[in-house]
C-alpha positions as CSV (number, residue, x, y, z in Angstrom):
1,H,-15.3,-26.3,53.0
2,T,-17.8,-23.5,52.9
3,D,-17.7,-20.5,50.6
4,T,-19.0,-17.4,52.3
5,H,-20.7,-14.6,50.4
6,T,-19.4,-11.9,52.7
7,D,-17.3,-11.7,55.8
8,T,-20.3,-12.9,57.8
9,C,-21.6,-16.5,57.9
10,I,-24.1,-16.0,55.1
11,P,-24.0,-18.9,52.7
12,S,-22.8,-18.0,49.2
13,P,-24.9,-18.7,46.1
14,A,-22.6,-21.7,45.4
15,D,-23.2,-23.0,48.9
16,I,-27.0,-22.8,48.4
17,S,-26.8,-24.4,44.9
18,R,-24.6,-27.2,46.3
19,R,-26.9,-27.8,49.3
20,L,-30.0,-27.9,47.1
21,A,-28.4,-30.3,44.6
22,E,-27.0,-32.6,47.3
23,S,-30.1,-32.8,49.5
24,D,-33.0,-33.1,47.1
25,A,-35.2,-35.2,49.4
26,T,-33.3,-34.7,52.6
27,L,-33.6,-30.9,52.9
28,T,-36.5,-30.2,55.2
29,V,-38.8,-27.2,54.8
30,T,-37.5,-26.0,58.2
31,D,-33.9,-26.2,57.0
32,A,-34.7,-24.5,53.7
33,Y,-36.6,-21.7,55.5
34,A,-33.6,-21.3,57.9
35,L,-31.3,-20.9,54.9
36,L,-33.7,-18.4,53.3
37,K,-33.7,-16.4,56.5
38,Q,-29.9,-16.2,56.3
39,V,-29.6,-15.2,52.6
40,D,-32.9,-13.2,52.1
41,P,-34.5,-12.3,55.4
42,K,-37.0,-9.9,53.7
43,R,-38.3,-12.7,51.5
44,A,-38.4,-15.2,54.4
45,E,-40.5,-12.7,56.4
46,F,-43.0,-12.5,53.5
47,L,-43.3,-16.3,53.0
48,H,-44.9,-18.9,55.3
49,P,-42.3,-21.2,56.8
50,N,-44.2,-24.3,55.4
51,D,-44.5,-22.9,51.9
52,A,-41.8,-25.3,50.6
53,R,-42.3,-24.6,46.9
54,R,-41.8,-20.8,47.2
55,V,-39.0,-21.1,49.8
56,I,-37.0,-23.5,47.6
57,R,-37.7,-21.2,44.6
58,S,-36.3,-18.2,46.4
59,L,-33.2,-20.2,47.4
60,E,-32.8,-21.3,43.7
61,I,-33.0,-17.7,42.5
62,Y,-30.4,-16.7,45.0
63,A,-28.2,-19.6,43.9
64,E,-28.6,-18.8,40.2
65,T,-28.3,-15.0,40.4
66,G,-26.2,-14.3,43.5
67,R,-28.9,-11.8,44.5
68,P,-31.7,-12.2,47.1
69,H,-35.1,-13.0,45.5
70,S,-36.5,-10.0,47.3
71,A,-34.1,-7.7,45.4
72,C,-35.2,-9.2,42.1
73,I,-38.8,-8.6,43.0
74,E,-38.0,-5.0,44.0
75,D,-36.3,-4.5,40.6
76,Q,-39.4,-5.8,38.8
77,Q,-41.7,-3.5,40.8
78,E,-39.5,-0.5,40.1
79,L,-39.5,-1.4,36.4
80,A,-43.3,-1.8,36.4
81,A,-43.7,1.6,38.2
82,A,-41.4,3.3,35.7
83,T,-42.7,1.8,32.5
84,G,-46.3,0.8,33.4
85,L,-45.4,-2.7,32.3
86,R,-45.0,-5.6,34.7
87,Y,-42.3,-7.4,32.8
88,R,-39.7,-6.4,30.2
89,T,-41.7,-6.5,27.1
90,V,-41.0,-6.9,23.4
91,I,-43.8,-6.0,21.0
92,L,-43.7,-7.5,17.5
93,W,-45.9,-6.2,14.7
94,T,-46.3,-8.0,11.5
95,D,-47.6,-6.4,8.3
96,A,-49.5,-8.6,5.9
97,D,-51.5,-7.9,2.8
98,D,-55.3,-7.7,3.6
99,K,-56.1,-10.1,0.7
100,V,-53.8,-12.7,2.2
101,L,-55.4,-12.3,5.7
102,D,-58.9,-12.3,4.2
103,A,-58.2,-15.6,2.4
104,R,-56.8,-17.2,5.6
105,L,-59.8,-16.0,7.6
106,D,-62.3,-17.3,5.0
107,G,-60.5,-20.7,5.0
108,R,-60.7,-20.9,8.8
109,V,-64.4,-20.1,8.8
110,D,-65.1,-22.6,6.0
111,K,-63.3,-25.3,8.1
112,M,-65.3,-24.4,11.2
113,I,-68.5,-24.6,9.3
114,Q,-67.5,-28.0,7.8
115,A,-66.7,-29.2,11.4
116,G,-70.2,-28.4,12.6
117,L,-70.2,-24.7,13.6
118,L,-73.7,-24.0,12.5
119,E,-75.1,-27.1,14.2
120,E,-73.3,-26.1,17.4
121,I,-74.8,-22.6,17.2
122,M,-78.3,-24.1,16.6
123,E,-77.9,-26.4,19.6
124,L,-76.7,-23.5,21.8
125,K,-79.7,-21.4,20.7
126,K,-82.0,-24.3,21.5
127,D,-80.5,-24.8,25.0
128,L,-80.6,-21.1,25.7
129,T,-84.3,-20.9,24.6
130,Q,-85.3,-23.9,26.8
131,H,-83.3,-22.5,29.7
132,T,-84.8,-19.1,29.4
133,H,-88.3,-20.5,28.8
134,T,-88.0,-22.6,32.0
135,Q,-86.9,-19.7,34.0
136,I,-89.7,-17.4,32.8
137,H,-92.4,-19.8,33.9
């Protein structure tokens, strides 16, 4: 029994999902690419037939969303063009008292110094001086 997504013989998302689940190791790249050409010819044209990871991922997106991966990519590109952002974005801003932040920063710097920050800086300076000196002569 095969569900069809439309009146044509294009496999439904459920068909693709079932095929991917049933044939983990047996679905060849050639078979997967042939399926992708059926459900998303635009994406198939973009991908190399041997790019198994991307071909399978495009089939998974179709199986999960019911939409061709190429349509999802187009939506993302339209959103990016309209908003100037590549992805839907949430920006969080926290407000903290400067005294609290200063104390945390001082504590972090103290720990870094205890862990050898100054010695590391001196070693880097020494290496840089030797490297520069060698290049000059």
